[in-house]
C-alpha positions in Angstrom: 88.6 114.4 103.0 91.0 117.3 103.7 90.7 120.0 101.2 94.7 120.5 100.7 96.4 117.2 102.2 99.9 118.6 100.7 99.9 121.3 102.9 98.7 119.4 106.2 101.1 116.8 105.3 104.1 119.5 104.9 102.9 120.8 108.2 102.9 117.7 109.9 106.2 116.7 108.6 107.9 119.5 109.5 106.9 119.2 113.0 108.0 115.8 113.2 111.4 116.7 111.9 111.8 119.3 114.2 110.9 117.1 117.4 113.5 114.4 116.1 116.1 117.2 115.7 115.0 118.3 119.4 115.3 114.8 120.7 118.6 114.2 118.7 120.1 117.3 120.6 118.5 117.0 123.7 117.2 113.7 124.6 119.8 110.7 125.6 118.4 107.4 124.3 118.6 106.2 128.1 115.6 108.2 128.5 113.4 106.5 126.3 114.5 103.4 127.9 111.4 103.1 130.6 108.7 103.8 128.0 110.0 101.3 125.5 107.7 98.2 126.4 104.7 100.9 126.5 105.8 102.1 122.9 105.8 98.3 121.4 102.1 98.1 123.0 100.9 101.4 121.7 102.6 100.5 118.2 101.3 97.0 117.9 97.5 98.2 119.2 98.3 101.2 116.2 99.3 98.7 113.4 96.2 96.4 114.6 94.0 99.1 114.5 95.6 100.0 110.7 95.1 96.3 109.8 91.3 96.7 110.8 90.5 99.6 108.9 92.1 98.0 105.9 89.8 95.0 106.3 86.7 97.0 106.0 84.5 96.6 102.7 82.3 98.4 100.5 79.4 98.9 102.4 77.2 99.5 99.4 74.4 97.0 99.1 72.3 97.9 96.1 74.7 99.5 93.7 71.8 99.6 90.9 70.4 102.5 92.8 73.3 104.9 92.9 74.9 107.2 90.2 77.7 106.4 88.3 79.4 109.3 89.3 78.9 109.0 93.2 80.1 105.2 92.7 83.5 106.3 91.2 83.9 109.1 94.0 82.9 106.4 96.7 85.3 103.9 95.2 88.3 106.2 94.2 88.1 107.6 97.9 87.9 103.9 99.7 91.2 103.3 97.6 93.1 106.2 98.2 92.2 105.9 102.1 93.6 102.0 101.3 96.7 102.9 99.9 97.1 105.5 102.6 96.4 103.0 105.3 99.0 100.3 103.8 101.2 103.2 103.5 100.9 104.0 107.6 101.4 100.2 108.3 104.8 100.3 107.0 105.5 103.3 108.7 104.2 101.2 112.0 106.7 98.6 111.3 109.5 101.0 110.6 108.5 102.1 114.2 108.9 99.1 115.7 112.2 98.4 114.3 113.3 101.8 115.4 112.3 101.1 119.0 114.0 97.2 118.8 117.0 98.4 117.6 117.1 101.4 120.6 116.4 98.6 123.2 119.3 96.8 121.9 121.4 100.0 122.0 120.4 100.7 125.6 120.6 97.0 127.0 123.5 95.8 124.7 126.8 94.4 125.4 128.9 97.8 126.6 131.9 96.6 124.2 129.5 96.9 121.5 127.7 100.2 122.6 131.1 101.9 122.6 131.3 101.5 119.0 128.0 102.5 118.7 127.9 105.5 121.2 127.2 107.7 117.9 124.5 105.9 117.5 122.2 106.8 120.3 121.4 110.5 119.4 120.7 109.3 116.3 117.9 106.9 117.2 116.9 109.5 119.5 116.2 111.6 117.2 114.7 108.7 114.9 112.3 108.1 117.9 111.2 111.6 118.0 110.5 111.7 114.5 108.4 108.6 113.9 106.6 109.0 117.3 105.7 112.6 116.2 104.9 111.7 112.9 102.5 108.9 113.6 100.6 110.7 115.9 99.7 113.2 113.2 99.0 110.3 111.0 96.7 109.0 113.5 94.9 112.5 113.5 94.8 112.4 109.6 93.5 108.8 109.5 90.5 109.8 112.0 90.0 112.7 109.6 90.1 110.5 106.4 87.4 108.3 108.1 84.9 111.4 109.1 85.4 112.4 105.6 84.7 109.3 103.8 81.6 109.2 106.3 80.3 112.4 104.8 80.9 110.7 101.5 78.9 108.2 102.0 76.1 109.9 103.8 76.1 112.5 100.3 76.1 109.5 98.1 73.1 107.6 100.2 71.1 110.9 100.6 71.4 111.5 96.8 70.3 107.6 96.2 67.4 108.6 98.2 66.5 111.7 96.5 66.4 109.9 93.2 64.5 107.2 94.5 61.8 109.8 96.3 61.9 111.4 93.1 61.1 108.3 91.0 58.4 107.3 93.5 56.7 110.7 93.5 56.8 110.8 89.0 55.4 107.3 89.2 52.4 108.6 91.5 52.2 111.5 89.6 51.8 109.6 86.0 49.3 106.9 87.4 47.0 109.9 88.6 45.9 111.6 85.8 43.5 114.9 86.1 40.5 114.7 84.2 39.0 118.2 83.7 35.4 117.9 83.2 33.3 120.8 81.8 29.8 121.2 83.0 27.2 124.0 82.8 28.4 125.6 86.4 28.1 128.9 85.5 29.1 131.7 83.0 32.6 131.5 81.3 34.4 135.0 82.2 34.9 137.1 79.1 31.7 135.5 77.2 28.5 137.2 77.0 
């Protein structure tokens, strides 16, 4: 997992805010109109991928072979990842809502739009922010999965090392070495 997730989240958030402010100031909402269908599909796929990630089960089949500290670290990490993914899914729903309202603002009745003209830049800024933020969260999700795989590897390697040590101790204890003294020559130091 990331050694300092709070710093990277702050950097990602700052970048997303900058993108949102840039879109608010420079990008009219109508420019987004051609990409709305693709954005809805992308957000749906991203949300589905997040739900698939949430549905994963703990792949430990024989917990008796694992160290208690390793199991605690494993399940604590799994729970943290699940919470992050749940929060990410909620952000996906928010992005879909922003896209749908933006579509309505672009395609809606012109009398209604006149009253909501001020919302065009606001929703353009929201779109810039949420899309930038979700891209960084996608990268974070991938890094979290890689970190989780590394944790699983370490736990499994530790369990395998313990099993090998037990097997070696069992073999060593079953083979007792018997030293037999015989008349094989003269003992050094004796006359």
